[in-house]
mmCIF file of the C-alpha atoms, coordinates in Angstrom:
data_MODEL
# 
_entry.id   MODEL 
# 
loop_
_atom_site.group_PDB 
_atom_site.id 
_atom_site.type_symbol 
_atom_site.label_atom_id 
_atom_site.label_alt_id 
_atom_site.label_comp_id 
_atom_site.label_asym_id 
_atom_site.label_entity_id 
_atom_site.label_seq_id 
_atom_site.pdbx_PDB_ins_code 
_atom_site.Cartn_x 
_atom_site.Cartn_y 
_atom_site.Cartn_z 
_atom_site.occupancy 
_atom_site.B_iso_or_equiv 
_atom_site.pdbx_formal_charge 
_atom_site.auth_seq_id 
_atom_site.auth_comp_id 
_atom_site.auth_asym_id 
_atom_site.auth_atom_id 
_atom_site.pdbx_PDB_model_num 
ATOM 1  C CA . MET A 1 1  ? 20.271 -11.314 -8.887  1.00 0.00 ? 1  MET A CA 1 
ATOM 2  C CA . HIS A 1 2  ? 16.860 -12.342 -10.189 1.00 0.00 ? 2  HIS A CA 1 
ATOM 3  C CA . ILE A 1 3  ? 13.967 -12.813 -7.759  1.00 0.00 ? 3  ILE A CA 1 
ATOM 4  C CA . GLU A 1 4  ? 10.866 -14.551 -9.150  1.00 0.00 ? 4  GLU A CA 1 
ATOM 5  C CA . ASP A 1 5  ? 8.667  -14.396 -6.053  1.00 0.00 ? 5  ASP A CA 1 
ATOM 6  C CA . VAL A 1 6  ? 8.679  -13.247 -2.434  1.00 0.00 ? 6  VAL A CA 1 
ATOM 7  C CA . TYR A 1 7  ? 7.538  -15.393 0.502   1.00 0.00 ? 7  TYR A CA 1 
ATOM 8  C CA . VAL A 1 8  ? 6.768  -13.725 3.826   1.00 0.00 ? 8  VAL A CA 1 
ATOM 9  C CA . LYS A 1 9  ? 5.672  -15.836 6.789   1.00 0.00 ? 9  LYS A CA 1 
ATOM 10 C CA . GLU A 1 10 ? 2.691  -14.410 8.643   1.00 0.00 ? 10 GLU A CA 1 
ATOM 11 C CA . ALA A 1 11 ? 4.678  -13.927 11.867  1.00 0.00 ? 11 ALA A CA 1 
ATOM 12 C CA . VAL A 1 12 ? 7.445  -12.098 9.974   1.00 0.00 ? 12 VAL A CA 1 
ATOM 13 C CA . GLU A 1 13 ? 4.879  -9.927  8.181   1.00 0.00 ? 13 GLU A CA 1 
ATOM 14 C CA . GLU A 1 14 ? 3.255  -8.946  11.480  1.00 0.00 ? 14 GLU A CA 1 
ATOM 15 C CA . LYS A 1 15 ? 6.630  -8.107  13.017  1.00 0.00 ? 15 LYS A CA 1 
ATOM 16 C CA . ILE A 1 16 ? 7.710  -5.976  10.041  1.00 0.00 ? 16 ILE A CA 1 
ATOM 17 C CA . PHE A 1 17 ? 4.413  -4.090  9.978   1.00 0.00 ? 17 PHE A CA 1 
ATOM 18 C CA . GLY A 1 18 ? 4.252  -3.641  13.759  1.00 0.00 ? 18 GLY A CA 1 
ATOM 19 C CA . LYS A 1 19 ? 7.845  -2.491  14.121  1.00 0.00 ? 19 LYS A CA 1 
ATOM 20 C CA . HIS A 1 20 ? 8.444  -0.603  10.868  1.00 0.00 ? 20 HIS A CA 1 
ATOM 21 C CA . GLY A 1 21 ? 5.030  0.025   9.288   1.00 0.00 ? 21 GLY A CA 1 
ATOM 22 C CA . ILE A 1 22 ? 5.932  -1.819  6.077   1.00 0.00 ? 22 ILE A CA 1 
ATOM 23 C CA . ILE A 1 23 ? 3.274  -3.887  4.325   1.00 0.00 ? 23 ILE A CA 1 
ATOM 24 C CA . ARG A 1 24 ? 3.747  -6.994  2.148   1.00 0.00 ? 24 ARG A CA 1 
ATOM 25 C CA . GLU A 1 25 ? 3.027  -5.081  -1.081  1.00 0.00 ? 25 GLU A CA 1 
ATOM 26 C CA . GLU A 1 26 ? 5.876  -2.641  -0.368  1.00 0.00 ? 26 GLU A CA 1 
ATOM 27 C CA . ILE A 1 27 ? 8.305  -5.518  0.112   1.00 0.00 ? 27 ILE A CA 1 
ATOM 28 C CA . LYS A 1 28 ? 7.166  -7.283  -3.051  1.00 0.00 ? 28 LYS A CA 1 
ATOM 29 C CA . GLY A 1 29 ? 7.198  -4.039  -5.019  1.00 0.00 ? 29 GLY A CA 1 
ATOM 30 C CA . THR A 1 30 ? 10.716 -3.265  -3.891  1.00 0.00 ? 30 THR A CA 1 
ATOM 31 C CA . LEU A 1 31 ? 12.047 -6.703  -4.823  1.00 0.00 ? 31 LEU A CA 1 
ATOM 32 C CA . LEU A 1 32 ? 9.994  -7.486  -7.934  1.00 0.00 ? 32 LEU A CA 1 
ATOM 33 C CA . ALA A 1 33 ? 8.953  -4.248  -9.659  1.00 0.00 ? 33 ALA A CA 1 
ATOM 34 C CA . ASP A 1 34 ? 11.954 -2.080  -8.882  1.00 0.00 ? 34 ASP A CA 1 
ATOM 35 C CA . GLU A 1 35 ? 15.603 -2.706  -9.756  1.00 0.00 ? 35 GLU A CA 1 
ATOM 36 C CA . PRO A 1 36 ? 16.892 -3.310  -6.232  1.00 0.00 ? 36 PRO A CA 1 
ATOM 37 C CA . LYS A 1 37 ? 20.560 -3.432  -5.386  1.00 0.00 ? 37 LYS A CA 1 
ATOM 38 C CA . HIS A 1 38 ? 21.566 -6.760  -3.818  1.00 0.00 ? 38 HIS A CA 1 
ATOM 39 C CA . PHE A 1 39 ? 24.442 -7.324  -1.395  1.00 0.00 ? 39 PHE A CA 1 
ATOM 40 C CA . LYS A 1 40 ? 25.596 -10.562 0.218   1.00 0.00 ? 40 LYS A CA 1 
ATOM 41 C CA . SER A 1 41 ? 25.301 -10.152 3.977   1.00 0.00 ? 41 SER A CA 1 
ATOM 42 C CA . GLY A 1 42 ? 26.535 -13.502 5.299   1.00 0.00 ? 42 GLY A CA 1 
ATOM 43 C CA . LYS A 1 43 ? 24.979 -16.741 6.571   1.00 0.00 ? 43 LYS A CA 1 
ATOM 44 C CA . GLY A 1 44 ? 23.372 -17.274 3.148   1.00 0.00 ? 44 GLY A CA 1 
ATOM 45 C CA . ARG A 1 45 ? 21.412 -14.049 3.432   1.00 0.00 ? 45 ARG A CA 1 
ATOM 46 C CA . TYR A 1 46 ? 21.193 -11.024 1.183   1.00 0.00 ? 46 TYR A CA 1 
ATOM 47 C CA . LEU A 1 47 ? 20.358 -7.369  1.665   1.00 0.00 ? 47 LEU A CA 1 
ATOM 48 C CA . ALA A 1 48 ? 18.301 -5.711  -1.045  1.00 0.00 ? 48 ALA A CA 1 
ATOM 49 C CA . ILE A 1 49 ? 17.748 -1.962  -1.152  1.00 0.00 ? 49 ILE A CA 1 
ATOM 50 C CA . GLY A 1 50 ? 15.024 -0.679  -3.444  1.00 0.00 ? 50 GLY A CA 1 
ATOM 51 C CA . PHE A 1 51 ? 12.594 2.154   -3.969  1.00 0.00 ? 51 PHE A CA 1 
ATOM 52 C CA . VAL A 1 52 ? 8.803  2.160   -4.396  1.00 0.00 ? 52 VAL A CA 1 
ATOM 53 C CA . GLU A 1 53 ? 7.383  5.347   -2.822  1.00 0.00 ? 53 GLU A CA 1 
ATOM 54 C CA . ARG A 1 54 ? 10.205 5.148   -0.233  1.00 0.00 ? 54 ARG A CA 1 
ATOM 55 C CA . HIS A 1 55 ? 13.519 3.315   0.178   1.00 0.00 ? 55 HIS A CA 1 
ATOM 56 C CA . ILE A 1 56 ? 13.119 -0.126  1.765   1.00 0.00 ? 56 ILE A CA 1 
ATOM 57 C CA . SER A 1 57 ? 15.909 -2.458  2.895   1.00 0.00 ? 57 SER A CA 1 
ATOM 58 C CA . SER A 1 58 ? 15.029 -6.154  2.908   1.00 0.00 ? 58 SER A CA 1 
ATOM 59 C CA . VAL A 1 59 ? 16.995 -9.080  4.319   1.00 0.00 ? 59 VAL A CA 1 
ATOM 60 C CA . TYR A 1 60 ? 16.156 -12.429 2.761   1.00 0.00 ? 60 TYR A CA 1 
ATOM 61 C CA . GLU A 1 61 ? 17.409 -15.915 1.935   1.00 0.00 ? 61 GLU A CA 1 
ATOM 62 C CA . ASN A 1 62 ? 17.345 -16.897 -1.737  1.00 0.00 ? 62 ASN A CA 1 
ATOM 63 C CA . LYS A 1 63 ? 15.798 -20.340 -2.289  1.00 0.00 ? 63 LYS A CA 1 
ATOM 64 C CA . ASN A 1 64 ? 15.890 -21.043 -6.051  1.00 0.00 ? 64 ASN A CA 1 
ATOM 65 C CA . GLY A 1 65 ? 14.761 -17.538 -7.029  1.00 0.00 ? 65 GLY A CA 1 
ATOM 66 C CA . ILE A 1 66 ? 12.271 -17.145 -4.178  1.00 0.00 ? 66 ILE A CA 1 
ATOM 67 C CA . ALA A 1 67 ? 13.110 -14.501 -1.582  1.00 0.00 ? 67 ALA A CA 1 
ATOM 68 C CA . MET A 1 68 ? 12.316 -15.935 1.869   1.00 0.00 ? 68 MET A CA 1 
ATOM 69 C CA . MET A 1 69 ? 11.977 -12.761 3.933   1.00 0.00 ? 69 MET A CA 1 
ATOM 70 C CA . VAL A 1 70 ? 13.825 -12.414 7.228   1.00 0.00 ? 70 VAL A CA 1 
ATOM 71 C CA . THR A 1 71 ? 13.098 -8.738  7.867   1.00 0.00 ? 71 THR A CA 1 
ATOM 72 C CA . ALA A 1 72 ? 12.567 -5.379  6.183   1.00 0.00 ? 72 ALA A CA 1 
ATOM 73 C CA . HIS A 1 73 ? 12.829 -1.790  7.359   1.00 0.00 ? 73 HIS A CA 1 
ATOM 74 C CA . PRO A 1 74 ? 12.982 1.755   5.994   1.00 0.00 ? 74 PRO A CA 1 
ATOM 75 C CA . SER A 1 75 ? 16.457 2.316   4.606   1.00 0.00 ? 75 SER A CA 1 
ATOM 76 C CA . SER A 1 76 ? 18.887 4.376   6.650   1.00 0.00 ? 76 SER A CA 1 
ATOM 77 C CA . LYS A 1 77 ? 20.728 7.359   5.128   1.00 0.00 ? 77 LYS A CA 1 
ATOM 78 C CA . TRP A 1 78 ? 23.864 5.309   4.433   1.00 0.00 ? 78 TRP A CA 1 
ATOM 79 C CA . GLN A 1 79 ? 21.783 2.580   2.743   1.00 0.00 ? 79 GLN A CA 1 
ATOM 80 C CA . VAL A 1 80 ? 20.087 5.175   0.506   1.00 0.00 ? 80 VAL A CA 1 
ATOM 81 C CA . ARG A 1 81 ? 23.524 6.537   -0.457  1.00 0.00 ? 81 ARG A CA 1 
ATOM 82 C CA . LEU A 1 82 ? 24.709 2.986   -1.211  1.00 0.00 ? 82 LEU A CA 1 
ATOM 83 C CA . TYR A 1 83 ? 21.603 2.385   -3.379  1.00 0.00 ? 83 TYR A CA 1 
ATOM 84 C CA . LYS A 1 84 ? 22.197 5.579   -5.353  1.00 0.00 ? 84 LYS A CA 1 
ATOM 85 C CA . ARG A 1 85 ? 25.898 4.770   -5.911  1.00 0.00 ? 85 ARG A CA 1 
ATOM 86 C CA . LYS A 1 86 ? 25.476 1.266   -7.321  1.00 0.00 ? 86 LYS A CA 1 
# 
């Protein structure tokens, strides 16, 4: 899947940083600079697992190549294994 840009609402960005300590640049780096692994997760949403300094899992909706962020968090052990397998 090709992502051209990442859009993060301010409220979502604050929640992700407050809860998980992830900043916007980490999310963008994971989705744009890295080769993330994408998985369909239902309800028109996708899960992307990528690595830039640490593994990050991002849930987003794809709107014509723009990732509309829902949430992001540090990847769990099983997500890291899934990323390394694909």
